[in-house]
Residue frames as a rotation matrix with the C-alpha (Angstrom) as fourth column:
MET 1
-0.715 -0.627 0.310 -10.39
0.005 -0.448 -0.894 -13.51
0.699 -0.638 0.323 10.99
GLU 2
0.187 0.737 -0.650 -12.10
0.873 0.180 0.454 -13.82
0.451 -0.652 -0.609 14.32
TRP 3
0.471 0.039 0.881 -12.67
0.010 -0.999 0.038 -10.35
0.882 -0.009 -0.471 15.72
PHE 4
0.985 -0.078 0.155 -11.68
-0.161 -0.080 0.984 -11.21
-0.064 -0.994 -0.092 19.28
ASP 5
0.492 -0.854 0.170 -8.36
0.779 0.519 0.351 -12.69
-0.388 -0.040 0.921 18.21
ALA 6
0.041 -0.479 0.877 -7.47
0.774 -0.539 -0.331 -9.74
0.632 0.692 0.349 15.96
PHE 7
0.627 0.235 0.743 -8.52
-0.192 -0.878 0.439 -7.19
0.755 -0.418 -0.505 18.55
GLU 8
0.955 -0.296 0.004 -6.68
0.095 0.318 0.943 -9.10
-0.281 -0.901 0.331 21.27
GLU 9
0.263 -0.906 0.330 -3.52
0.959 0.282 0.009 -9.24
-0.101 0.315 0.944 19.15
LEU 10
0.216 -0.117 0.969 -3.76
0.376 -0.906 -0.194 -5.50
0.901 0.407 -0.152 18.42
MET 11
0.838 0.155 0.523 -4.02
-0.378 -0.525 0.762 -4.74
0.393 -0.837 -0.381 22.14
ALA 12
0.807 -0.590 0.023 -1.23
0.430 0.614 0.661 -7.21
-0.404 -0.524 0.750 22.99
THR 13
0.159 -0.748 0.645 1.03
0.893 -0.169 -0.417 -5.52
0.421 0.642 0.641 20.42
ILE 14
0.384 0.051 0.922 0.34
-0.108 -0.989 0.100 -2.14
0.917 -0.138 -0.375 22.01
GLU 15
0.973 -0.002 0.229 0.99
-0.228 0.090 0.970 -3.55
-0.023 -0.996 0.087 25.51
ARG 16
0.530 -0.840 0.118 4.33
0.826 0.543 0.151 -5.04
-0.191 0.018 0.981 24.38
PHE 17
0.089 -0.463 0.882 5.29
0.554 -0.713 -0.430 -1.65
0.828 0.526 0.193 22.94
VAL 18
0.674 0.228 0.702 4.38
-0.383 -0.705 0.597 0.07
0.632 -0.671 -0.388 26.22
SER 19
0.945 -0.328 0.002 6.40
0.189 0.548 0.815 -2.48
-0.268 -0.769 0.580 28.22
ALA 20
0.273 -0.892 0.361 9.45
0.962 0.255 -0.097 -1.97
-0.005 0.373 0.928 26.01
ASN 21
-0.329 -0.410 0.851 9.24
0.625 -0.770 -0.130 1.82
0.708 0.489 0.509 25.63
GLY 22
-0.743 0.037 -0.668 7.36
0.614 -0.360 -0.703 3.15
-0.266 -0.932 0.244 28.65
HIS 23
-0.451 0.644 -0.618 4.67
-0.468 -0.760 -0.450 4.82
-0.760 0.087 0.644 26.54
ALA 24
0.387 0.688 0.614 2.03
0.291 0.540 -0.790 3.94
-0.875 0.484 0.009 23.99
PRO 25
-0.564 -0.535 0.629 2.91
0.762 -0.045 0.646 4.02
-0.317 0.844 0.433 20.30
THR 26
-0.680 0.297 -0.671 1.88
-0.359 -0.932 -0.048 7.11
-0.639 0.208 0.740 18.38
GLU 27
0.223 0.737 -0.639 0.37
-0.971 0.107 -0.215 4.91
-0.090 0.668 0.739 15.72
VAL 28
-0.259 -0.213 0.942 -0.06
-0.143 0.973 0.181 1.29
-0.955 -0.088 -0.283 14.76
ALA 29
-0.421 0.057 -0.905 0.20
-0.904 -0.108 0.414 0.25
-0.074 0.993 0.097 11.13
VAL 30
-0.191 0.440 0.877 -2.18
-0.059 0.887 -0.458 -2.45
-0.980 -0.139 -0.144 9.94
SER 31
-0.893 -0.075 0.444 -3.11
0.406 0.289 0.867 -3.94
-0.194 0.954 -0.228 6.59
PRO 32
-0.725 0.685 -0.067 -6.07
-0.633 -0.625 0.457 -2.53
0.271 0.374 0.887 4.67
GLN 33
-0.190 0.660 -0.727 -7.91
0.023 0.743 0.668 -5.80
0.981 0.110 -0.157 5.33
LEU 34
-0.449 -0.035 -0.893 -7.33
0.849 0.295 -0.439 -5.66
0.279 -0.955 -0.103 9.08
TYR 35
-0.979 0.101 -0.176 -8.27
-0.040 -0.947 -0.318 -1.96
-0.198 -0.304 0.932 9.20
ALA 36
-0.501 0.839 -0.214 -11.53
-0.610 -0.167 0.775 -2.61
0.614 0.518 0.595 7.33
TRP 37
-0.157 0.411 -0.898 -12.32
0.387 0.862 0.327 -5.59
0.908 -0.296 -0.295 9.50
LEU 38
-0.701 -0.147 -0.698 -11.71
0.712 -0.210 -0.671 -3.67
-0.047 -0.967 0.252 12.75
ALA 39
-0.918 0.391 -0.066 -13.81
-0.396 -0.913 0.096 -0.77
-0.022 0.114 0.993 11.42
ASP 40
-0.293 0.840 -0.456 -16.68
-0.300 0.373 0.878 -3.15
0.908 0.394 0.143 10.62
ILE 41
-0.258 0.136 -0.957 -16.54
0.770 0.627 -0.118 -4.66
0.584 -0.767 -0.266 14.09
ARG 42
-0.873 -0.113 -0.475 -16.52
0.413 -0.689 -0.596 -1.22
-0.260 -0.716 0.648 15.74
ARG 43
-0.740 0.671 -0.050 -19.46
-0.566 -0.580 0.586 -0.05
0.364 0.462 0.809 13.59
GLU 44
-0.111 0.704 -0.701 -21.45
0.070 0.710 0.701 -3.14
0.991 0.029 -0.128 14.51
SER 45
-0.490 -0.142 -0.860 -20.59
0.832 0.219 -0.510 -2.78
0.261 -0.965 0.011 18.19
ALA 46
-0.975 0.135 -0.175 -21.74
-0.077 -0.949 -0.305 0.86
-0.207 -0.284 0.936 18.21
ARG 47
-0.494 0.835 -0.242 -24.93
-0.553 -0.087 0.829 -0.07
0.671 0.543 0.505 16.39
LEU 48
-0.105 0.448 -0.888 -25.75
0.407 0.834 0.372 -2.91
0.907 -0.322 -0.270 18.78
SER 49
-0.493 -0.163 -0.854 -25.00
0.870 -0.085 -0.486 -0.87
0.006 -0.983 0.184 21.90
GLY 50
0.572 0.769 0.287 -26.73
0.780 -0.618 0.098 2.28
0.253 0.167 -0.953 20.65
THR 51
0.323 -0.550 -0.770 -23.63
0.436 -0.636 0.637 4.36
-0.840 -0.542 0.035 21.30
PRO 52
0.819 -0.063 -0.570 -22.20
-0.458 -0.671 -0.583 6.97
-0.345 0.739 -0.578 18.94
LEU 53
0.804 -0.568 0.178 -19.62
0.564 0.631 -0.533 5.70
0.190 0.529 0.827 16.48
GLU 54
0.509 -0.727 -0.461 -16.08
0.148 -0.454 0.879 6.62
-0.848 -0.515 -0.124 17.48
ASP 55
0.440 -0.507 -0.741 -13.38
-0.868 -0.451 -0.207 7.88
-0.229 0.735 -0.639 15.16
LEU 56
0.982 0.025 0.185 -12.40
0.015 0.978 -0.207 4.76
-0.186 0.206 0.961 13.24
SER 57
0.541 -0.840 0.044 -8.87
-0.033 -0.073 -0.997 6.04
0.840 0.538 -0.068 12.60
THR 58
-0.403 -0.644 0.650 -8.01
-0.772 -0.142 -0.620 5.72
0.491 -0.752 -0.440 16.29
ILE 59
0.134 0.388 -0.912 -8.31
0.252 0.877 0.409 2.86
0.958 -0.284 0.019 18.75
PRO 60
0.495 0.055 0.867 -8.99
-0.739 -0.499 0.453 3.49
0.458 -0.865 -0.206 22.44
THR 61
0.050 -0.538 -0.842 -6.50
0.331 0.804 -0.494 1.75
0.942 -0.254 0.218 24.75
PRO 62
0.683 0.138 -0.717 -5.79
0.727 -0.044 0.685 1.90
0.063 -0.989 -0.131 28.49
HIS 63
-0.252 -0.886 -0.390 -2.90
0.800 -0.418 0.431 4.21
-0.544 -0.203 0.814 27.49
GLY 64
-0.185 0.283 -0.941 -5.03
-0.304 -0.927 -0.219 6.65
-0.935 0.246 0.257 25.50
LEU 65
0.840 0.541 -0.036 -6.01
-0.152 0.171 -0.973 6.82
-0.520 0.823 0.226 21.86
VAL 66
-0.357 -0.909 0.217 -3.63
0.028 0.222 0.975 5.26
-0.934 0.354 -0.054 19.33
ARG 67
0.182 0.391 -0.902 -3.92
-0.840 -0.416 -0.350 6.15
-0.512 0.821 0.253 15.66
LEU 68
0.268 -0.042 0.962 -4.43
0.351 0.935 -0.057 3.32
-0.897 0.353 0.265 13.16
GLN 69
-0.045 -0.393 -0.918 -2.45
-0.779 -0.562 0.278 3.71
-0.626 0.727 -0.281 9.96
ILE 70
0.874 0.348 0.340 -3.12
-0.047 0.755 -0.654 1.67
-0.484 0.555 0.676 6.85
ASP 71
-0.167 -0.947 -0.276 0.02
-0.725 -0.072 0.685 0.17
-0.668 0.314 -0.675 5.31
GLU 72
0.667 0.488 -0.563 -0.54
-0.743 0.380 -0.552 -1.51
-0.055 0.786 0.615 1.94
ALA 73
-0.102 -0.825 -0.556 2.73
-0.739 0.437 -0.513 -3.47
0.666 0.359 -0.654 2.29
LEU 74
-0.628 -0.126 0.768 1.56
-0.721 0.465 -0.513 -5.43
-0.293 -0.876 -0.383 5.36
ASN 75
-0.773 0.433 -0.464 -0.11
0.098 0.804 0.587 -8.80
0.626 0.409 -0.664 5.15
ALA 76
0.086 0.984 0.155 -3.57
-0.052 -0.151 0.987 -9.27
0.995 -0.093 0.039 6.63
TYR 77
0.738 0.251 -0.626 -2.28
0.516 0.389 0.763 -10.20
0.435 -0.886 0.158 10.09
GLU 78
-0.334 -0.938 -0.097 0.69
0.820 -0.239 -0.520 -7.88
0.464 -0.253 0.849 10.59
ILE 79
0.883 0.469 0.014 0.49
0.385 -0.740 0.551 -5.16
0.269 -0.482 -0.834 13.23
VAL 80
-0.101 -0.992 0.076 3.41
0.862 -0.126 -0.490 -2.73
0.496 0.016 0.868 13.46
PRO 81
0.772 0.354 -0.529 3.57
0.599 -0.684 0.416 -0.13
-0.215 -0.637 -0.740 16.27
ASP 82
-0.106 -0.806 0.583 5.57
0.757 -0.445 -0.478 3.05
0.645 0.391 0.657 15.85
């Protein structure tokens, strides 16, 4: 998984939800693999920038924080907003 593509797809999924519903999703379900991968990227980004680590169970978006939920039934690339 390339981090930019996965992160971009996550944000695009949230934007599509906002366009269709007029508000951000409460949560976005992702696979355990995608969750772990996003968490690793965010840890590394915080370490490199010297900024405090954010809550890994939420993702900041232009529409506010959206909770990330792990769903064992999803494949590595599925992203399901709710």
